[in-house]
C-alpha positions, 0 to 999 in steps of 0.5 A: 499500500505504501508503494502504491501511495508513493507512486501515486504521489510520484505520478502527481508530481511527474512532468509527463511531457519531460519524461516522455521526451527524456525517455525516447531521446535516451532510448534513441542515443543508445540506438535501441528500438522500442521493442528492444527496451520492451523485451529488455524489461518485460513490458509490452512494446505498446507500454514503452510506445505510451511512455514516450508519447506521454499517454501512460504513467510508469509505475514506480517499480518500472521507472526503477527498471528504466533508470537502471536499464539506462543507467540514469538517475531517477531526477534525470529521466523525470526532468529534474536535472540535466545530467545523468 
């Protein structure tokens, strides 16, 4: 329950536009397709597309997986800082 509440609060403050922009930017910089990222993280390609379009908000678990996979901080991918 605590993680769900934290995730809800996180998504409330999450700038979806900046998150979507950063996610796509990182993926393209690394030369990865949405399919490759989705497969590596156990997501559907549609979920990855929706994150990049700002249609869907990531859960806390997915946010952590994305940060670990791309080796970037949560602050960076959320648009709070401009360096990895």
